[in-house]
C-alpha positions in Angstrom: -0.2 -0.1 0.0 2.6 2.4 0.7 3.8 2.1 -3.1 1.2 3.6 -4.2 0.9 6.1 -2.3 4.4 7.4 -3.1 3.3 6.0 -7.4 0.6 8.9 -7.2 2.4 11.3 -4.9 5.2 11.2 -7.5 2.5 11.4 -10.8 3.3 14.4 -12.8 0.2 15.9 -14.2 0.5 18.9 -17.6 0.3 22.6 -15.5 -1.7 23.3 -18.6 -4.3 20.8 -20.1 -4.1 18.7 -16.6 -3.2 15.7 -19.2 -1.0 12.7 -17.2 0.5 11.6 -20.5 3.5 13.2 -20.2 7.2 12.7 -20.6 10.8 13.0 -20.3 12.3 15.2 -22.7 15.9 13.7 -23.7 17.5 15.8 -25.9 16.7 19.5 -27.0 19.0 22.2 -29.5 19.7 24.4 -25.9 21.1 21.9 -23.9 22.0 18.4 -25.4 21.8 15.6 -23.1 22.6 17.6 -20.1 20.3 20.6 -20.4 17.2 18.6 -20.3 18.8 16.7 -17.1 19.5 19.1 -15.3 16.0 21.3 -16.0 14.0 18.3 -15.2 12.4 19.1 -18.6 9.0 17.4 -19.3 6.7 17.8 -22.3 2.9 16.5 -22.3 2.4 14.5 -25.2 -1.3 15.9 -25.4 -0.7 19.8 -25.8 3.0 19.7 -26.0 3.5 22.3 -23.4 7.1 21.8 -22.1 7.5 22.2 -18.4 9.4 22.0 -15.6 8.3 18.2 -14.1 9.7 19.0 -10.1 8.3 22.4 -9.8 5.0 22.8 -13.2 6.6 26.1 -14.4 8.1 26.4 -17.7 11.4 26.0 -17.8 12.3 29.6 -19.8 14.3 31.1 -17.5 16.3 28.5 -16.6 16.4 27.4 -20.3 17.9 31.4 -21.1 20.2 31.1 -17.8 21.5 27.5 -19.0 22.6 29.0 -22.1 23.9 31.9 -20.6 26.7 30.4 -18.4 27.4 27.9 -21.6 28.4 30.5 -23.7 30.3 32.6 -20.8 32.0 29.0 -20.4 33.0 28.9 -24.0 33.7 31.7 -23.8 36.2 32.0 -21.5 37.4 29.2 -22.7 38.3 30.1 -26.6 39.9 33.3 -24.7 41.6 31.1 -22.2 43.3 29.2 -25.0 43.9 31.9 -27.7 46.0 33.7 -25.0 48.2 30.6 -24.4 
């Protein structure tokens, strides 16, 4: 019985349409394989809305922050290699 309670508590539903048919996103153009895992990126199979499965909110601010940090790190590495 405890397993059923835990399974019910961890159920993810789409915050837009309320559908229970959601799937984890495995790869995106902005984050490759790592980005969706870090942001718990989930997609509703019915309405195609993508969201954070832990908070139920949009991942847009997280995606922007992830992209900026990635760009800064890449720029720093490029600048460091170029000055050698």
